[in-house]
C-alpha positions in Angstrom: -4.8 -0.9 -4.4 -2.4 -1.0 -1.5 -1.2 1.5 -2.8 -0.5 0.6 -6.6 -2.4 -2.6 -8.3 0.1 -2.9 -11.0 2.8 -4.9 -9.3 5.5 -7.6 -9.9 5.3 -10.9 -7.9 8.0 -13.4 -7.5 7.5 -17.0 -8.0 8.4 -19.4 -5.4 6.0 -22.6 -5.1 3.0 -23.8 -7.0 0.2 -24.2 -4.4 -3.2 -24.7 -6.0 -5.3 -24.4 -9.6 -8.1 -22.0 -9.5 -11.0 -22.3 -12.1 -13.1 -19.2 -11.6 -15.7 -20.2 -13.9 -17.1 -22.8 -11.4 -20.8 -22.2 -10.5 -21.7 -19.9 -7.8 -24.7 -20.5 -5.7 -27.1 -18.5 -3.9 -25.7 -15.1 -5.3 -27.3 -12.5 -7.4 -26.2 -11.8 -11.0 -26.3 -8.2 -12.8 -25.4 -6.9 -16.1 -24.6 -3.1 -16.1 -25.4 -0.9 -19.2 -23.6 1.9 -20.3 -24.9 5.4 -19.2 -24.7 8.5 -21.7 -26.8 10.8 -19.6 -24.1 13.0 -18.6 -21.8 15.8 -19.8 -18.1 16.5 -18.8 -16.3 19.7 -17.9 -12.7 20.3 -17.0 -11.6 22.6 -14.3 -7.9 24.1 -14.1 -6.2 23.3 -10.8 -3.6 26.3 -9.6 -1.0 23.5 -8.3 0.0 21.0 -10.6 -1.1 17.3 -9.4 1.6 14.8 -9.3 0.3 11.2 -9.4 -2.8 11.9 -7.9 -3.5 8.5 -6.9 -6.7 9.2 -4.7 -9.3 11.7 -4.1 -12.2 12.2 -1.7 -14.9 14.8 -1.2 -17.7 16.0 1.1 -20.5 18.6 0.5 -17.7 21.6 0.5 -14.2 20.2 -0.1 -12.5 18.0 -2.7 -9.1 16.4 -1.2 -6.5 15.2 -3.7 -3.7 13.0 -2.4 -0.5 13.5 -4.2 1.7 10.7 -4.4 4.8 12.4 -5.8 5.2 15.2 -3.6 6.5 16.0 0.1 3.0 18.1 0.7 0.7 15.4 0.6 -2.8 16.8 0.2 -4.2 19.4 -2.0 -7.9 21.2 -1.0 -10.3 22.6 -3.5 -13.6 24.4 -2.7 -16.2 22.5 -4.8 -18.7 25.3 -4.3 -16.4 28.0 -5.6 -15.6 26.4 -8.9 -12.8 24.5 -7.4 -10.9 27.4 -6.0 -7.5 26.2 -4.4 -7.7 26.5 -0.5 -4.5 25.3 0.3 -2.3 22.1 1.5 -1.9 20.0 4.4 0.4 16.9 5.3 3.9 16.6 5.4 6.1 13.3 4.9 8.3 12.7 7.8 8.3 11.2 11.4 7.7 14.4 13.3 4.5 15.9 15.0 1.8 16.5 12.3 3.8 14.7 9.8 2.8 11.3 8.0 5.5 8.3 7.4 3.7 6.2 4.9 0.1 7.0 4.1 -2.2 4.3 2.7 -4.2 5.6 -0.1 -6.8 3.3 0.5 -7.5 4.6 3.9 -8.4 8.0 3.0 -12.0 9.3 3.4 -14.1 11.6 5.3 -15.6 10.3 8.6 -18.2 12.7 9.4 -16.9 16.1 9.4 -13.2 14.9 10.0 -11.0 13.7 7.3 -9.4 10.3 8.1 -5.7 9.5 7.2 -4.3 5.9 7.6 -0.4 6.0 8.3 2.1 3.2 8.7 1.4 3.0 12.3 -1.8 5.0 13.4 -5.1 6.1 12.3 -6.0 10.0 12.6 -9.0 12.0 12.1 -8.1 15.6 11.4 -10.1 19.0 11.4 -9.5 21.3 8.7 -10.0 25.1 9.3 -12.8 27.1 7.3 -10.5 29.4 5.6 -7.1 29.2 3.8 -5.2 25.6 4.5 -1.6 25.8 5.1 -0.9 22.8 7.1 -3.0 24.4 9.9 -5.1 21.4 10.7 -5.9 20.1 14.2 -5.5 16.2 15.2 -9.2 15.3 16.9 -8.5 11.7 17.5 -5.5 9.3 17.0 -5.1 5.7 17.3 -2.0 3.3 17.1 -2.5 0.3 15.2 -1.7 -2.9 17.4 1.6 -4.3 16.1 -0.2 -7.6 14.8 -2.2 -5.6 12.4 0.8 -3.5 11.0 0.4 -2.5 8.3 -3.3 -2.0 8.0 -4.7 -0.9 4.7 -8.3 -0.2 3.4 -9.1 1.3 6.7 -12.9 2.1 7.7 -14.3 3.0 11.1 -17.7 1.6 12.2 -18.9 2.6 15.5 -16.0 1.7 17.9 -14.1 -0.7 15.5 -11.2 0.4 13.3 -11.4 -2.2 10.5 -9.2 -2.9 7.7 -7.1 -5.6 5.9 -3.5 -6.7 6.8 -2.1 -8.8 3.8 0.3 -10.8 6.2 -2.1 -11.7 8.7 -3.6 -15.4 8.4 -7.1 -15.2 9.8 -10.2 -17.6 9.3 -12.1 -14.2 8.1 -11.3 -11.7 5.6 -11.4 -8.5 7.3 -9.4 -7.5 10.3 -10.4 -5.0 13.1 -9.3 -3.4 16.5 -11.4 -1.7 19.1 -10.3 1.8 19.3 -11.2 1.8 23.1 -9.8 -1.5 24.2 -7.4 -2.3 21.4 -8.8 -5.9 21.2 -8.1 -7.3 17.8 -10.5 -9.7 15.8 -11.7 -10.4 12.3 -15.0 -10.7 10.7 -16.7 -11.3 7.1 -16.5 -14.8 6.0 -14.4 -15.3 2.7 -16.5 -15.7 -0.5 -17.8 -19.1 -1.4 -16.8 -19.2 -4.8 -15.9 -22.9 -4.8 -12.3 -22.0 -5.2 -9.8 -24.0 -3.4 -7.2 -21.7 -1.6 -4.8 -22.8 1.1 -5.3 -20.7 4.2 -2.2 -18.7 4.1 -3.3 -17.5 0.4 -6.7 -16.3 1.0 -5.9 -12.8 1.8 -4.2 -12.4 -1.5 -6.6 -14.3 -3.8 -9.6 -12.6 -2.3 -7.8 -9.1 -2.4 -10.6 -6.8 -1.6 -11.4 -3.0 -1.4 -13.9 -1.9 1.3 -15.8 1.5 2.1 -18.4 2.1 4.8 -22.0 3.8 4.2 -22.0 7.3 5.6 -24.6 6.5 7.9 -22.2 3.8 9.6 -24.9 0.9 9.3 -23.4 -1.2 6.3 -20.2 -1.4 4.4 -19.5 -2.4 0.8 -16.7 -5.1 -0.2 -15.4 -5.5 -3.7 -12.9 -7.7 -5.1 -9.9 -7.5 -7.3 -9.6 -10.8 -8.9 -13.3 -11.6 -8.9 -16.3 -9.6 -10.2 -18.1 -9.8 -6.7 -19.7 -7.1 -4.8 -20.7 -8.0 -1.1 -22.8 -5.9 1.2 -22.5 -6.4 4.9 -23.9 -5.2 7.9 -21.8 -3.3 10.7 -21.4 -6.6 12.4 -19.6 -8.2 9.4 -22.8 -10.3 8.4 -23.0 -10.6 4.4 -26.6 -9.2 3.5 -26.2 -9.6 -0.2 -23.7 -10.8 -2.6 -23.8 -9.5 -6.5 -22.1 -11.2 -9.3 -21.3 -8.8 -12.2 -21.9 -10.4 -15.6 -20.6 -9.4 -19.0 -17.0 -8.9 -17.8 -13.9 -10.5 -19.0 -14.0 -14.2 -17.9 -11.6 -15.0 -15.3 -9.4 -17.8 -16.8 -7.7 -20.6 -14.8 -4.8 -19.1 -12.9 -2.2 -20.5 -10.3 -1.9 -19.2 -7.0 1.9 -19.6 -6.2 4.3 -18.5 -3.2 5.0 -19.4 0.4 4.0 -15.8 1.8 2.8 -14.2 -1.3 0.9 -15.5 -4.1 1.3 -14.9 -7.9 -1.7 -14.6 -9.9 -0.2 -15.9 -13.1 -2.3 -14.6 -16.3 -5.3 -14.0 -14.0 -7.9 -11.0 -14.7 -7.7 -8.1 -12.3 -11.2 -6.4 -12.0 -11.5 -3.5 -9.3 -9.1 -1.3 -8.0 -11.2 1.4 -5.9 -14.5 1.6 -4.2 -16.2 4.9 -2.8 -19.7 5.2 -1.4 -22.5 7.7 -0.7 -25.7 7.3 1.2 -27.3 6.0 -2.1 -25.0 4.2 -4.2 -21.7 2.3 -4.2 -19.2 3.1 -7.2 -16.4 0.6 -8.0 -13.5 1.6 -10.2 -13.3 -1.2 -12.9 -9.7 -1.5 -14.1 -9.6 -4.4 -16.3 -5.7 -5.9 -16.2 -4.2 -9.4 -17.0 -0.8 -11.0 -15.8 1.8 -10.9 -18.3 5.0 -12.7 -18.3 8.1 -10.2 -18.0 10.8 -13.0 -17.3 10.9 -16.5 -15.7 10.3 -15.2 -12.4 8.2 -11.8 -12.8 4.6 -11.3 -13.9 3.3 -8.1 -14.2 -0.5 -6.8 -14.2 -0.9 -5.1 -17.5 -4.0 -2.9 -18.8 -6.4 -4.8 -21.2 -9.1 -2.1 -21.5 -10.2 1.3 -20.2 -11.3 2.3 -16.8 -15.0 2.4 -15.9 -16.8 3.3 -12.8 -19.6 0.7 -12.0 -22.4 1.9 -9.9 -24.7 -0.1 -7.6 -27.4 0.7 -4.9 -27.2 -0.7 -1.5 -29.4 -3.8 -2.3 -26.9 -4.9 -4.9 -29.0 -3.9 -8.0 -26.9 -2.6 -10.8 -27.5 1.0 -11.8 -25.0 1.5 -14.6 -21.5 1.9 -15.9 -19.4 4.9 -17.0 -16.7 4.6 -19.2 -13.9 6.9 -18.1 -11.7 8.9 -20.6 -8.2 7.5 -21.2 -5.5 8.2 -18.5 -8.0 8.5 -15.6 -5.9 8.0 -12.2 -8.6 8.2 -9.6 -12.1 9.5 -8.8 -14.6 10.2 -6.2 -18.4 11.1 -6.3 -20.3 14.0 -5.0 -22.3 13.4 -1.9 -25.5 14.1 -3.6 -24.4 11.6 -6.6 -24.7 14.5 -9.2 -21.1 14.6 -10.1 -17.9 12.2 -10.6 -14.6 14.2 -10.0 -11.8 12.4 -12.1 -8.0 13.2 -12.1 -6.3 12.2 -15.3 -2.7 11.7 -16.0 0.2 11.6 -13.8 1.4 15.2 -14.3 -1.7 17.4 -14.7 -3.2 20.8 -13.8 -6.8 19.7 -14.6 -9.7 17.9 -12.9 -12.7 16.7 -14.9 -16.3 16.8 -13.8 -18.9 14.4 -14.9 -22.4 15.9 -14.5 -25.3 13.5 -14.4 -28.8 14.6 -15.3 -30.1 11.5 -13.2 -29.8 7.7 -12.3 -32.3 5.4 -13.3 -32.3 1.6 -12.3 -31.5 -0.6 -15.2 
């Protein structure tokens, strides 16, 4: 979701035909059942949230990214019934300002808050009391020019990893060493028996990534394929899981010289969040719809859900979200899901779970 999945794509040249129903070898298959073991509460927020397209939490704080305001981040105290603690982050080019935040690169990295901006990755420390843009920058790393703009950023030891859609690489995820600036890539593209030209693979295999809090493994899930992969910190694929029972991907065409159009194709996943125990993926079913001779849009074909897996790729279950859900994040102890609904709201929704049981 870099940063908005719904996008219009211009057609230039037909490059390949993809049949996504081809047999997949050496892969686990799971089906997810709906879970009903939760209750839903709503919490009023003091400030209005305007287009809250991402959120993340640690043990005490919930941070919501407001896409439509100049003050970017709203902070709530989880342990005090989501009491508003303040805001931080301004749009701009000056000190302690952010030029173009990537919503997919926002997460907690240990005790610091990670922000992925257009040209740099910064780790921020927030004060314990009231927050009025009074954060400190503990670490800052400039993104090498060849990787601009790097999206979906995670940090694994000394590597800052992400995806640059413009980069033609033999592997699917880019990285640079934060100490040496050495650039590389890892994680082989999926072996889905899909014929894709080299310069189209980044778009066809559009993915989302998040790292396990202990930093030893990370998860990759795909937008145009119901596929979850779990990798070790060296980029080796440990498990692959194909999620059955979802809308079947139809034949679609990959089009374009520099970009790829996925005409009539089904879109599956649009966000991923992880805890030490589980992987949470936001299922957002969409399909390409022709607007005119040159433009196709991805439009919703169903309500959003959260799909839950453990770190061996086993399916735990699926949760159907209320209509209008914008963004989500789990609590670190896996007892809650925090949900923002609507583009203009003063409420957060809390899904409280009794327990998770393996299907």
